[in-house]
C-alpha positions as CSV (number, residue, x, y, z in Angstrom):
1,M,-45.3,11.3,-63.1
2,H,-48.9,12.3,-63.9
3,R,-49.0,9.9,-66.8
4,L,-47.8,7.0,-64.6
5,L,-50.4,7.8,-61.9
6,S,-53.2,8.0,-64.5
7,R,-52.7,4.6,-66.2
8,R,-55.9,2.6,-66.5
9,D,-54.1,-0.8,-66.6
10,I,-53.0,-0.4,-63.0
11,P,-55.6,-1.6,-60.4
12,L,-57.5,1.1,-58.6
13,R,-56.0,0.2,-55.2
14,E,-52.4,0.7,-56.5
15,R,-53.3,4.0,-58.3
16,A,-54.9,5.4,-55.1
17,L,-52.1,4.3,-52.9
18,W,-49.3,5.6,-55.1
19,R,-51.1,8.9,-55.8
20,M,-51.8,9.4,-52.1
21,L,-48.1,8.7,-51.3
22,Y,-47.0,11.1,-54.0
23,E,-49.4,13.9,-53.1
24,T,-48.9,13.7,-49.3
25,A,-45.2,12.9,-49.3
26,A,-45.9,10.6,-46.3
27,R,-44.1,7.4,-45.5
28,A,-45.6,4.2,-46.9
29,A,-46.2,2.8,-43.4
30,E,-48.1,5.9,-42.4
31,I,-50.5,5.7,-45.3
32,L,-50.9,1.9,-45.1
33,A,-51.9,2.2,-41.5
34,L,-54.9,4.5,-42.4
35,N,-58.3,3.3,-41.6
36,V,-61.5,4.5,-43.3
37,E,-62.7,6.2,-40.2
38,D,-59.5,8.3,-40.1
39,L,-60.3,10.0,-43.4
40,D,-61.7,13.5,-43.7
41,L,-62.8,13.3,-47.3
42,E,-64.5,16.7,-47.3
43,H,-61.3,18.5,-46.3
44,R,-58.9,16.0,-48.0
45,R,-56.9,15.2,-44.9
46,A,-56.2,12.4,-42.4
47,P,-54.2,12.1,-39.2
48,V,-51.2,9.8,-39.3
49,R,-48.8,8.6,-36.7
50,S,-45.3,9.6,-37.6
51,K,-42.1,7.6,-37.2
52,G,-41.4,9.3,-33.9
53,G,-44.9,8.6,-32.6
54,A,-46.4,12.1,-33.0
55,T,-49.7,12.5,-34.7
56,E,-49.6,14.7,-37.8
57,R,-52.0,15.5,-40.6
58,V,-51.5,14.6,-44.2
59,C,-53.4,16.4,-47.0
60,W,-54.0,15.3,-50.5
61,D,-55.0,16.9,-53.8
62,S,-57.8,16.3,-56.3
63,G,-56.2,13.1,-57.8
64,T,-56.5,11.2,-54.6
65,A,-59.8,12.9,-53.7
66,H,-61.2,11.5,-57.0
67,L,-59.9,8.0,-56.4
68,L,-60.7,7.4,-52.7
69,P,-64.6,7.3,-53.1
70,R,-64.1,4.8,-55.9
71,L,-61.8,2.7,-53.8
72,L,-64.2,2.7,-50.9
73,R,-67.3,1.7,-52.9
74,L,-68.4,-1.9,-52.1
75,P,-70.1,-4.1,-54.7
76,D,-73.5,-3.3,-53.3
77,G,-72.9,0.4,-53.8
78,S,-72.4,1.2,-50.1
79,S,-69.2,2.3,-48.5
80,P,-67.5,0.9,-45.3
81,T,-67.4,3.2,-42.3
82,R,-64.6,1.4,-40.5
83,G,-61.6,-0.8,-41.2
84,P,-58.3,-0.6,-43.1
85,L,-58.3,1.7,-46.1
86,F,-55.8,-0.2,-48.2
87,L,-56.5,-3.9,-48.4
88,S,-54.7,-6.6,-50.3
89,E,-56.7,-8.4,-53.0
90,R,-54.2,-11.3,-53.0
91,R,-55.2,-14.4,-51.1
92,P,-52.6,-15.6,-48.7
93,V,-51.1,-19.1,-49.1
94,P,-52.5,-21.6,-46.5
95,A,-49.3,-21.5,-44.5
96,R,-49.6,-17.8,-44.1
97,R,-53.3,-17.5,-43.4
98,P,-53.9,-14.3,-41.4
99,A,-55.9,-14.2,-38.2
100,A,-59.6,-13.7,-38.6
101,A,-59.3,-10.2,-37.1
102,D,-57.0,-9.2,-40.1
103,I,-59.6,-10.1,-42.7
104,C,-62.1,-7.4,-43.8
105,P,-65.6,-8.5,-43.1
106,H,-66.9,-6.5,-46.1
107,R,-64.6,-7.6,-48.8
108,G,-62.8,-10.7,-47.5
109,W,-59.4,-9.0,-48.2
110,T,-56.5,-8.9,-45.8
111,C,-55.1,-5.7,-44.3
112,N,-51.6,-4.6,-45.4
113,G,-48.5,-5.1,-43.4
114,T,-48.6,-7.0,-40.2
115,G,-52.1,-5.9,-39.3
116,S,-50.8,-4.6,-35.9
117,H,-52.7,-1.4,-36.5
118,V,-56.0,-3.2,-36.6
119,K,-57.7,-4.9,-33.7
120,P,-61.2,-6.4,-33.3
121,V,-63.7,-4.7,-31.0
122,P,-66.5,-6.7,-29.4
123,G,-69.9,-6.1,-31.0
124,G,-69.2,-6.6,-34.7
125,Q,-71.9,-7.3,-37.2
126,E,-73.1,-10.9,-37.9
127,G,-70.3,-12.5,-35.9
128,W,-67.5,-10.3,-37.4
129,P,-65.6,-7.9,-35.1
130,E,-65.8,-4.2,-35.7
131,W,-62.5,-2.7,-37.1
132,S,-60.7,-0.2,-35.0
133,T,-57.3,1.4,-35.0
134,G,-55.0,0.2,-32.3
135,G,-53.6,2.7,-30.0
136,R,-55.0,5.8,-31.8
């Protein structure tokens, strides 16, 4: 398992996602719903909403802790403070173009899943909405 999670030919996003899933034993939907502001990088934990609706904490080990800062680094060297943690690099086909609120203003990538865990908040930067978790 360690060899699979350490392969360099797999994109960083996938390595971070699979390692976090493996180390936390959380459901994929719980991890995919995480936002950057949910992360406690210092203590290696984050709150997730479980299948039953309860809020629980997931904790991860050094493998995920090593990958997350690299995943969050933007091209200009800064890190986003809000928004979905796991974004898709794939561009949607025109027929499935997501709503503007589901596109990250920093990277131009779309959020995973349905995007129902993300909603725009008035007052975003330069015409873009701020990102926020919905219902948390």
